LOPADO-579676 format. One record per atom (N, C-alpha, C): x, y, z; residue in three letters; residue number from 1. Coordinates in Angstrom, 1 decimal, padded with zeros to 4 digits, m for minus. Atoms other than C-alpha are relative to their C-alpha. Example, Ala and Ser with C-alpha at 12.3 -4.5 7.8 and 13.67 -1.06 7.14 Angstrom:
> 000.9,m001.2,000.0,ALA,1;
> 012.3,m004.5,007.8,ALA,1;
> 000.9,001.2,000.0,ALA,1;
> m000.9,m001.1,000.0,SER,2;
> 013.7,m001.1,007.1,SER,2;
> m000.8,001.1,000.8,SER,2;
// end
This chain:
> m000.6,m000.9,001.2,MET,1;
> 009.1,058.9,m014.1,MET,1;
> m000.1,m001.1,m001.4,MET,1;
> m000.2,000.9,001.1,SER,2;
> 008.4,057.2,m017.6,SER,2;
> 001.1,000.5,m001.1,SER,2;
> m001.3,m000.2,000.9,PRO,3;
> 011.2,056.8,m020.3,PRO,3;
> m000.5,001.0,m001.1,PRO,3;
> 000.2,m000.9,001.0,THR,4;
> 011.3,059.7,m022.8,THR,4;
> 001.0,m000.3,m001.1,THR,4;
> m001.0,000.2,001.1,LYS,5;
> 013.1,060.1,m025.9,LYS,5;
> 000.5,001.5,m000.3,LYS,5;
> m000.8,m001.1,000.5,TYR,6;
> 015.7,063.0,m026.2,TYR,6;
> m000.4,001.2,000.7,TYR,6;
> 000.4,m001.1,m000.8,ASP,7;
> 014.0,065.5,m023.7,ASP,7;
> 000.4,000.2,001.2,ASP,7;
> m000.5,m000.2,m001.3,GLN,8;
> 015.8,065.2,m020.5,GLN,8;
> 001.5,000.4,m000.3,GLN,8;
> m001.8,m000.5,000.2,LYS,9;
> 019.3,067.1,m020.0,LYS,9;
> 000.5,m000.7,001.2,LYS,9;
> m000.6,000.6,m001.0,PRO,10;
> 021.4,064.9,m018.2,PRO,10;
> 001.1,001.0,000.4,PRO,10;
> m001.4,m000.8,m000.5,GLU,11;
> 024.2,066.4,m016.0,GLU,11;
> 001.0,m001.1,000.2,GLU,11;
> m001.3,000.9,m000.1,PRO,12;
> 027.6,064.9,m015.7,PRO,12;
> m000.1,m000.9,001.3,PRO,12;
> 000.1,001.0,m001.4,GLY,13;
> 027.5,061.8,m013.2,GLY,13;
> m001.3,m000.7,000.2,GLY,13;
> 001.3,000.8,000.2,ASP,14;
> 023.9,061.0,m014.1,ASP,14;
> m000.1,m001.3,m000.4,ASP,14;
> 000.2,001.2,000.8,LEU,15;
> 022.9,057.6,m014.8,LEU,15;
> m001.1,m000.1,m000.9,LEU,15;
> 000.7,000.3,001.3,ILE,16;
> 021.4,056.7,m018.2,ILE,16;
> m000.5,m001.4,m000.1,ILE,16;
> 000.9,001.3,000.2,GLU,17;
> 018.8,054.0,m018.3,GLU,17;
> m000.5,m000.2,m001.6,GLU,17;
> 000.4,000.3,001.5,ILE,18;
> 018.2,052.8,m022.1,ILE,18;
> m000.8,m001.2,m000.1,ILE,18;
> 001.0,001.0,m000.1,PHE,19;
> 015.2,050.8,m022.6,PHE,19;
> 000.3,m000.8,m001.5,PHE,19;
> m000.3,001.1,001.0,ARG,20;
> 016.1,047.8,m025.1,ARG,20;
> m000.8,m000.9,m000.3,ARG,20;
> 001.3,001.2,000.3,GLY,21;
> 012.9,045.9,m025.1,GLY,21;
> 000.1,m000.8,001.3,GLY,21;
> 000.3,000.7,m001.1,SER,22;
> 013.4,043.1,m022.7,SER,22;
> 001.1,000.2,001.2,SER,22;
> m001.3,m000.3,m001.2,TYR,23;
> 016.4,044.5,m020.5,TYR,23;
> 000.3,001.6,m000.2,TYR,23;
> m000.5,m001.3,000.3,GLN,24;
> 017.9,048.0,m020.0,GLN,24;
> 001.5,m000.1,m000.1,GLN,24;
> m001.4,m000.2,m000.1,HIS,25;
> 021.4,049.1,m020.8,HIS,25;
> 000.1,001.4,000.7,HIS,25;
> m000.3,m001.1,m001.0,TRP,26;
> 023.0,051.5,m018.6,TRP,26;
> 001.5,000.6,m000.4,TRP,26;
> m001.0,m000.8,000.3,ALA,27;
> 025.4,054.3,m019.1,ALA,27;
> 000.3,001.1,001.0,ALA,27;
> m000.2,m001.1,m000.7,ILE,28;
> 027.0,057.2,m017.4,ILE,28;
> 000.2,001.3,m000.6,ILE,28;
> m000.1,m001.2,000.8,TYR,29;
> 026.6,060.7,m018.5,TYR,29;
> 001.4,000.7,000.4,TYR,29;
> m001.2,m000.7,m000.2,VAL,30;
> 030.2,062.6,m018.9,VAL,30;
> m000.1,001.4,m000.3,VAL,30;
> 000.0,m001.5,000.4,GLY,31;
> 029.0,065.8,m020.2,GLY,31;
> 000.2,000.3,m001.6,GLY,31;
> m000.2,m000.1,001.6,GLU,32;
> 029.1,067.5,m023.9,GLU,32;
> m000.9,m001.0,m000.7,GLU,32;
> 000.5,000.8,000.8,GLY,33;
> 026.7,064.9,m025.0,GLY,33;
> 000.5,m001.5,000.0,GLY,33;
> m000.5,001.2,m000.1,TYR,34;
> 028.7,061.8,m024.3,TYR,34;
> m000.3,m000.8,001.4,TYR,34;
> 000.2,001.0,m001.0,VAL,35;
> 028.3,058.7,m022.2,VAL,35;
> 001.3,m000.8,000.1,VAL,35;
> m000.8,001.1,m000.1,ILE,36;
> 030.7,056.0,m021.0,ILE,36;
> m000.8,m001.0,000.6,ILE,36;
> 000.7,001.4,m000.3,HIS,37;
> 029.4,052.5,m020.7,HIS,37;
> 001.0,m001.1,m000.4,HIS,37;
> m000.9,001.6,000.4,LEU,38;
> 030.7,048.7,m020.6,LEU,38;
> m001.1,m000.5,m000.9,LEU,38;
> 000.8,000.7,001.3,ALA,39;
> 029.5,047.3,m023.8,ALA,39;
> 000.6,m001.3,m000.2,ALA,39;
> m000.4,001.3,000.5,PRO,40;
> 029.6,043.5,m024.6,PRO,40;
> m000.1,000.3,m001.6,PRO,40;
> 000.2,m000.1,001.4,PRO,41;
> 030.1,043.0,m028.3,PRO,41;
> m001.3,000.3,m000.6,PRO,41;
> 001.4,000.3,000.4,SER,42;
> 026.5,042.5,m028.9,SER,42;
> m000.8,001.4,000.3,SER,42;
> 000.7,m001.1,m000.7,GLU,43;
> 025.5,045.7,m027.0,GLU,43;
> 000.2,001.3,m001.1,GLU,43;
> 000.0,m001.3,000.9,HIS,44;
> 024.6,048.7,m029.6,HIS,44;
> m001.4,000.2,m000.4,HIS,44;
> 001.3,m000.5,000.6,ALA,45;
> 021.7,050.7,m030.7,ALA,45;
> m000.3,m000.8,m001.3,ALA,45;
> 000.8,000.5,001.1,GLU,46;
> 019.5,048.8,m033.1,GLU,46;
> 000.2,m001.5,m000.2,GLU,46;
> m000.2,001.2,000.2,ALA,47;
> 020.9,045.4,m032.2,ALA,47;
> m001.1,m001.0,000.2,ALA,47;
> 001.1,000.8,m000.2,GLY,48;
> 017.6,044.0,m031.3,GLY,48;
> m000.1,m001.0,000.9,GLY,48;
> 000.0,001.2,m000.9,ALA,49;
> 017.2,040.5,m030.0,ALA,49;
> 001.3,m000.4,000.0,ALA,49;
> m001.7,000.6,000.0,TYR,50;
> 021.0,039.9,m030.9,TYR,50;
> 000.7,000.6,001.2,TYR,50;
> m000.5,m000.6,m001.0,SER,51;
> 021.7,042.3,m028.1,SER,51;
> 000.0,m001.0,001.6,SER,51;
> 000.3,001.0,m000.9,MET,52;
> 020.5,039.3,m025.8,MET,52;
> 001.2,m000.8,000.1,MET,52;
> m001.6,000.8,000.0,MET,53;
> 024.0,037.5,m026.7,MET,53;
> 000.9,000.3,001.0,MET,53;
> m001.1,m000.6,m001.1,SER,54;
> 025.5,039.6,m024.1,SER,54;
> 000.1,m001.1,001.1,SER,54;
> m000.2,000.9,m001.2,VAL,55;
> 024.7,036.9,m021.5,VAL,55;
> 001.0,m001.2,m000.3,VAL,55;
> m001.1,001.0,000.2,LEU,56;
> 027.0,034.6,m023.3,LEU,56;
> 001.6,000.6,000.1,LEU,56;
> m001.2,m000.8,000.1,CYS,57;
> 030.0,037.2,m023.3,CYS,57;
> 000.7,000.0,001.3,CYS,57;
> m000.9,000.2,m001.4,ASP,58;
> 032.7,036.9,m020.5,ASP,58;
> 000.8,001.4,000.2,ASP,58;
> m001.0,m001.3,m000.2,LYS,59;
> 034.5,040.3,m021.5,LYS,59;
> m001.0,001.0,m000.8,LYS,59;
> 000.5,m001.2,000.3,ALA,60;
> 033.3,043.8,m022.1,ALA,60;
> 000.8,001.3,m000.2,ALA,60;
> m001.3,m001.0,000.2,LYS,61;
> 035.1,047.0,m023.4,LYS,61;
> m000.9,001.3,000.6,LYS,61;
> 000.5,m001.2,m000.3,VAL,62;
> 034.3,050.3,m021.8,VAL,62;
> 000.5,001.2,m001.1,VAL,62;
> 000.2,m000.9,001.2,LYS,63;
> 033.4,052.9,m024.5,LYS,63;
> m000.4,001.4,000.4,LYS,63;
> 000.6,m001.2,m000.1,LYS,64;
> 032.8,056.6,m024.7,LYS,64;
> m000.5,000.5,m001.3,LYS,64;
> 000.8,m000.5,001.3,GLU,65;
> 030.2,057.6,m027.4,GLU,65;
> m001.0,001.1,000.2,GLU,65;
> 000.9,m001.0,m000.1,GLU,66;
> 027.7,060.1,m027.9,GLU,66;
> m001.3,m000.7,000.4,GLU,66;
> 001.3,000.8,m000.4,LEU,67;
> 024.4,059.4,m026.0,LEU,67;
> m001.0,m000.4,m001.2,LEU,67;
> 001.1,000.3,001.0,PHE,68;
> 022.3,059.7,m029.1,PHE,68;
> 000.5,m001.3,m001.0,PHE,68;
> m000.6,001.0,000.7,GLU,69;
> 024.5,057.0,m030.9,GLU,69;
> m000.3,m001.3,001.0,GLU,69;
> 000.6,001.3,m001.1,VAL,70;
> 024.0,054.5,m027.7,VAL,70;
> m001.3,m000.3,000.0,VAL,70;
> 001.5,000.3,m000.2,VAL,71;
> 020.4,055.1,m027.4,VAL,71;
> m000.6,m000.3,m001.6,VAL,71;
> 000.7,000.5,001.3,GLY,72;
> 019.7,054.9,m031.2,GLY,72;
> m001.6,000.4,000.2,GLY,72;
> 001.3,000.0,m000.1,ASN,73;
> 016.0,054.6,m031.7,ASN,73;
> m001.0,m000.4,001.3,ASN,73;
> 000.5,000.3,m001.3,ASP,74;
> 015.4,053.4,m028.1,ASP,74;
> m000.6,001.1,000.8,ASP,74;
> 000.3,m001.2,m000.9,GLU,75;
> 014.0,055.4,m025.4,GLU,75;
> 001.0,m000.1,001.2,GLU,75;
> m001.1,m000.1,m001.0,TYR,76;
> 016.1,056.5,m022.4,TYR,76;
> m000.6,001.0,001.1,TYR,76;
> 000.3,m000.9,m001.0,ARG,77;
> 015.8,058.3,m019.1,ARG,77;
> 001.2,000.2,001.1,ARG,77;
> m001.0,m000.1,m001.4,VAL,78;
> 018.1,059.8,m016.2,VAL,78;
> m000.7,m000.8,001.0,VAL,78;
> 000.3,000.4,m001.1,ASN,79;
> 017.9,057.5,m013.4,ASN,79;
> 000.9,m000.3,001.0,ASN,79;
> m000.9,000.0,m001.0,ASN,80;
> 019.8,058.0,m010.5,ASN,80;
> m000.7,m000.8,001.1,ASN,80;
> 000.8,000.9,m000.6,LEU,81;
> 018.1,054.9,m009.0,LEU,81;
> 000.3,m000.3,001.4,LEU,81;
> m000.6,000.3,m001.3,LEU,82;
> 020.3,054.5,m005.8,LEU,82;
> 000.0,001.3,000.9,LEU,82;
> m000.6,m001.0,m000.6,ASP,83;
> 020.4,058.2,m004.7,ASP,83;
> m000.7,000.1,001.4,ASP,83;
> 000.7,000.1,m001.3,ASP,84;
> 017.8,057.5,m001.9,ASP,84;
> 000.8,m000.9,001.0,ASP,84;
> m000.8,001.1,m000.9,LYS,85;
> 020.1,054.7,m000.6,LYS,85;
> 001.3,000.4,000.3,LYS,85;
> m001.8,m000.2,m000.2,TYR,86;
> 023.8,055.9,m001.1,TYR,86;
> 000.1,001.3,m000.7,TYR,86;
> m000.4,m001.5,000.4,GLU,87;
> 025.3,059.5,m001.4,GLU,87;
> 000.8,m000.5,m001.0,GLU,87;
> m000.9,000.2,001.3,PRO,88;
> 026.6,059.8,m004.9,PRO,88;
> 001.5,000.7,000.4,PRO,88;
> m001.3,m000.5,m000.1,ARG,89;
> 030.3,060.4,m005.1,ARG,89;
> 000.3,001.3,m000.6,ARG,89;
> 000.0,m001.5,000.7,PRO,90;
> 031.6,063.8,m006.1,PRO,90;
> 000.3,m000.1,m001.3,PRO,90;
> 000.0,000.0,001.7,VAL,91;
> 031.2,064.5,m010.0,VAL,91;
> 001.2,m000.4,m000.4,VAL,91;
> m001.5,000.2,000.3,ARG,92;
> 034.8,065.0,m010.2,ARG,92;
> 000.5,m001.5,000.0,ARG,92;
> m000.6,001.5,m000.3,ASP,93;
> 035.8,061.4,m009.0,ASP,93;
> m000.6,m000.8,m000.8,ASP,93;
> 000.9,000.7,000.9,ILE,94;
> 032.8,059.9,m011.0,ILE,94;
> 000.8,m000.1,m001.4,ILE,94;
> m000.3,m000.4,001.3,LEU,95;
> 034.2,061.7,m014.2,LEU,95;
> 001.6,m000.8,m000.2,LEU,95;
> m001.5,000.7,000.0,ARG,96;
> 037.8,060.7,m013.4,ARG,96;
> 000.3,m001.3,m000.1,ARG,96;
> 000.0,001.3,m000.2,ASP,97;
> 037.2,057.2,m012.6,ASP,97;
> m000.5,m000.7,m001.4,ASP,97;
> 000.7,000.6,001.4,ALA,98;
> 034.9,056.5,m015.7,ALA,98;
> 001.1,000.2,m001.2,ALA,98;
> m001.3,m000.4,000.9,HIS,99;
> 037.8,058.3,m017.8,HIS,99;
> 001.0,m001.1,000.0,HIS,99;
> m001.1,000.8,m000.1,ARG,100;
> 040.3,056.0,m016.5,ARG,100;
> m000.2,m001.5,m000.5,ARG,100;
> 000.5,001.3,000.8,PHE,101;
> 038.3,052.9,m017.7,PHE,101;
> m000.1,000.0,m001.3,PHE,101;
> 000.1,000.1,001.4,LEU,102;
> 038.2,053.9,m021.2,LEU,102;
> 001.0,m000.7,m000.7,LEU,102;
> m000.9,000.4,000.5,GLY,103;
> 039.4,051.7,m023.6,GLY,103;
> 000.2,m001.6,000.6,GLY,103;
> m000.3,001.3,m000.8,GLN,104;
> 039.8,048.7,m021.0,GLN,104;
> m001.0,m001.2,m000.4,GLN,104;
> 000.8,001.0,000.0,GLU,105;
> 038.4,045.4,m021.5,GLU,105;
> m000.2,m000.9,001.2,GLU,105;
> 000.4,000.5,m001.4,LEU,106;
> 036.6,044.2,m018.2,LEU,106;
> m000.5,m001.3,m000.1,LEU,106;
> 001.0,001.4,m000.1,PRO,107;
> 035.2,040.9,m017.1,PRO,107;
> m001.4,000.6,000.1,PRO,107;
> 001.5,m000.4,000.2,TYR,108;
> 031.5,040.9,m017.8,TYR,108;
> m000.7,m001.3,000.2,TYR,108;
> 000.9,000.9,m000.4,CYS,109;
> 028.9,038.8,m016.2,CYS,109;
> m001.3,000.8,000.2,CYS,109;
> 001.6,m000.6,m000.2,VAL,110;
> 025.1,039.3,m016.6,VAL,110;
> m000.5,000.1,001.8,VAL,110;
> 000.2,000.4,m001.6,LEU,111;
> 025.0,038.3,m012.8,LEU,111;
> 000.6,001.0,001.0,LEU,111;
> m001.0,m000.6,m001.2,ARG,112;
> 027.8,040.1,m011.0,ARG,112;
> 000.5,001.0,m000.7,ARG,112;
> m001.0,m001.1,000.5,GLY,113;
> 029.6,042.5,m013.5,GLY,113;
> m000.7,000.4,m001.3,GLY,113;
> 000.8,m000.6,001.2,ASN,114;
> 027.0,044.1,m016.1,ASN,114;
> 000.3,001.3,000.0,ASN,114;
> m000.1,m001.4,000.2,CYS,115;
> 026.8,047.6,m017.3,CYS,115;
> m000.8,000.7,001.2,CYS,115;
> 000.6,m000.7,m001.2,GLU,116;
> 024.4,048.6,m014.4,GLU,116;
> 001.0,m000.1,001.2,GLU,116;
> m000.9,000.3,m001.2,HIS,117;
> 027.0,047.1,m011.9,HIS,117;
> 001.1,001.3,m000.3,HIS,117;
> m001.0,m000.9,000.4,PHE,118;
> 029.6,049.3,m013.8,PHE,118;
> m000.3,001.5,000.4,PHE,118;
> 000.5,m001.5,m000.4,VAL,119;
> 027.8,052.5,m013.5,VAL,119;
> m000.4,000.5,001.5,VAL,119;
> 000.4,m000.3,m001.4,THR,120;
> 026.4,052.2,m010.0,THR,120;
> 001.2,000.0,000.8,THR,120;
> m001.5,000.0,m000.8,GLU,121;
> 029.9,051.6,m008.9,GLU,121;
> 000.6,001.4,000.1,GLU,121;
> m000.6,m001.4,000.3,LEU,122;
> 031.3,054.7,m010.6,LEU,122;
> m000.8,001.0,000.8,LEU,122;
> 000.7,m000.9,m000.7,ARG,123;
> 028.4,056.8,m009.1,ARG,123;
> m000.2,m000.2,001.3,ARG,123;
> 000.2,000.4,m001.4,TYR,124;
> 028.0,055.2,m005.6,TYR,124;
> 001.0,m000.5,000.8,TYR,124;
> m001.1,000.6,m000.7,GLY,125;
> 031.2,053.3,m005.0,GLY,125;
> m000.7,m001.6,000.4,GLY,125;
> 000.6,001.5,m000.6,GLN,126;
> 028.6,050.2,m004.6,GLN,126;
> m000.6,m000.7,m001.5,GLN,126;
> 000.6,000.6,001.3,PRO,127;
> 028.2,047.9,m007.8,PRO,127;
> m001.3,m000.6,000.3,PRO,127;
> 001.0,000.5,m000.1,GLN,128;
> 024.6,046.9,m007.9,GLN,128;
> m001.0,m000.1,m001.4,GLN,128;
> 000.7,000.2,001.2,SER,129;
> 022.0,045.6,m010.6,SER,129;
> m001.3,m000.1,000.6,SER,129;
> 001.5,000.2,m000.4,ARG,130;
> 018.2,046.1,m009.8,ARG,130;
> m000.4,m000.8,m001.0,ARG,130;
> 000.6,001.0,001.0,GLN,131;
> 017.4,044.3,m013.0,GLN,131;
> 000.4,m001.4,000.3,GLN,131;
> m000.4,001.5,m000.2,VAL,132;
> 019.4,041.3,m012.1,VAL,132;
> m000.7,m000.5,001.2,VAL,132;
> 000.6,000.6,m001.3,ARG,133;
> 017.9,041.2,m008.4,ARG,133;
> m001.4,m000.3,m000.5,ARG,133;
> 001.5,000.4,000.6,LYS,134;
> 014.3,041.5,m010.0,LYS,134;
> m000.1,m001.3,m000.7,LYS,134;
> 000.1,001.2,000.6,ALA,135;
> 015.1,038.7,m012.2,ALA,135;
> 000.2,m001.2,000.8,ALA,135;
> m000.1,001.0,m000.8,VAL,136;
> 016.4,036.7,m009.6,VAL,136;
> m001.3,m000.3,001.0,VAL,136;
> 001.3,000.1,m000.7,GLU,137;
> 013.2,037.3,m007.4,GLU,137;
> m001.1,m000.7,m000.8,GLU,137;
> 001.0,000.8,000.8,ILE,138;
> 011.0,036.4,m010.3,ILE,138;
> 000.2,m001.4,m000.2,ILE,138;
> m000.4,001.5,000.1,GLY,139;
> 013.1,033.3,m010.8,GLY,139;
> m000.3,m001.0,001.2,GLY,139;
> 000.2,000.7,m001.4,ILE,140;
> 012.9,032.3,m007.2,ILE,140;
> m001.6,m000.3,000.2,ILE,140;
> 001.4,000.3,m000.1,GLY,141;
> 009.1,032.9,m007.3,GLY,141;
> m000.6,m000.9,m001.0,GLY,141;
> 000.7,001.1,001.1,VAL,142;
> 008.5,030.7,m010.4,VAL,142;
> 000.5,m001.3,000.6,VAL,142;
> m000.6,001.4,m000.7,GLY,143;
> 010.8,028.1,m008.5,GLY,143;
> m000.9,m000.3,001.0,GLY,143;
> 000.7,000.6,m000.9,VAL,144;
> 008.6,028.2,m005.6,VAL,144;
> m001.3,m000.5,m000.5,VAL,144;
> 001.0,000.3,000.4,VAL,145;
> 005.6,028.2,m007.4,VAL,145;
> m000.2,m001.5,m000.8,VAL,145;
> m000.1,001.4,000.6,ALA,146;
> 006.8,025.2,m009.5,ALA,146;
> 000.2,m001.3,001.0,ALA,146;
> m000.3,001.1,m001.3,ALA,147;
> 008.0,023.2,m006.5,ALA,147;
> m001.2,m000.2,000.7,ALA,147;
> 000.9,000.2,m000.6,ALA,148;
> 004.8,023.9,m005.1,ALA,148;
> m001.3,m000.9,m000.8,ALA,148;
> 001.0,000.7,001.2,THR,149;
> 002.7,022.7,m008.1,THR,149;
> 000.3,m001.4,000.1,THR,149;
> m000.4,001.3,m000.1,PHE,150;
> 004.8,019.6,m008.0,PHE,150;
> m000.4,m000.8,001.1,PHE,150;
> 000.3,000.6,m001.1,ALA,151;
> 004.4,018.8,m004.6,ALA,151;
> m001.5,m000.4,000.2,ALA,151;
> 001.6,000.2,m000.1,VAL,152;
> 000.5,019.2,m004.9,VAL,152;
> m000.2,m001.2,m000.8,VAL,152;
> 000.1,001.2,001.0,LEU,153;
> 000.6,016.8,m008.0,LEU,153;
> 000.4,m001.2,000.5,LEU,153;
> m000.5,001.3,m000.5,ALA,154;
> 002.7,014.3,m006.3,ALA,154;
> m000.8,m000.4,000.9,ALA,154;
> 000.8,000.4,m000.9,PHE,155;
> 000.4,014.2,m003.3,PHE,155;
> m001.2,m000.5,m000.6,PHE,155;
> 001.6,000.6,000.5,ALA,156;
> m002.9,014.0,m005.4,ALA,156;
> 000.4,m001.3,m000.8,ALA,156;
> 000.1,001.5,000.6,SER,157;
> m001.3,011.2,m007.4,SER,157;
> 000.3,m000.9,001.1,SER,157;
> 000.0,000.8,m001.0,THR,158;
> m000.3,009.5,m004.3,THR,158;
> m001.2,m000.4,000.5,THR,158;
> 001.3,000.3,m000.7,VAL,159;
> m003.6,009.8,m002.8,VAL,159;
> m001.0,m000.6,m001.0,VAL,159;
> 000.7,000.5,001.2,PHE,160;
> m005.5,009.2,m006.0,PHE,160;
> 000.2,m001.5,m000.4,PHE,160;
> m000.5,001.4,000.3,GLY,161;
> m003.3,006.6,m007.1,GLY,161;
> m000.1,m001.1,000.8,GLY,161;
> 000.3,001.1,m000.8,SER,162;
> m003.7,004.5,m004.0,SER,162;
> m001.4,m000.5,m000.2,SER,162;
> 001.8,000.1,m000.1,LYS,163;
> m007.5,004.8,m004.2,LYS,163;
> 000.0,m000.9,m001.3,LYS,163;
> 000.1,001.0,001.1,ASP,164;
> m007.1,003.3,m007.8,ASP,164;
> 000.5,m001.2,000.1,ASP,164;
> m000.7,001.1,m000.2,LYS,165;
> m004.8,000.7,m006.9,LYS,165;
> m000.9,m000.9,001.1,LYS,165;
> 000.6,000.5,m000.8,GLN,166;
> m007.0,m000.2,m003.9,GLN,166;
> m001.3,m000.4,m000.7,GLN,166;
> 001.3,000.3,000.5,LYS,167;
> m010.2,m000.5,m006.2,LYS,167;
> 000.4,m001.3,m001.0,LYS,167;
> m000.6,000.9,001.0,ARG,168;
> m008.1,m002.6,m008.8,ARG,168;
> 000.1,m001.4,000.9,ARG,168;
> m000.2,001.1,m000.8,ASN,169;
> m007.2,m005.0,m005.9,ASN,169;
> m001.4,m000.7,000.5,ASN,169;
> 001.2,000.5,m000.6,GLN,170;
> m010.8,m005.5,m004.9,GLN,170;
> m000.8,m001.0,m000.7,GLN,170;
// end
């Protein structure tokens, strides 16, 4: 399912994935055109690269705003990404709990407590972030490749370096 702009009709309790360029912001649709989301100070439509400053924040506020204000010029889609893994909680419970958090300032951590963790916990009772998992997997992959490259270079340096040393000693 590709992201679209303003043509999907979300239902209360649906997860909304908003494409901000290098990352996705997440909100939960609560009806009548509104979403509730966990927003660090730098998170807003039109923030551009500045929104990446959220990685430095340790607190974020739970806000209720119009979907189109939160989305701005970005694209979004309904993405109930874990429905195949978890049974969604009853919509009335999702909405009740989302509204209970309104106005609260919560701890924020990109790796353990971001906007995606917030909405997946509301919908499924399980805080998860697939984008963090992907980033960690990519980071681990890059780390493995870097370590392997370093090992090969170190081995080559040892093997070829010792031959050069032998030539110089002859």
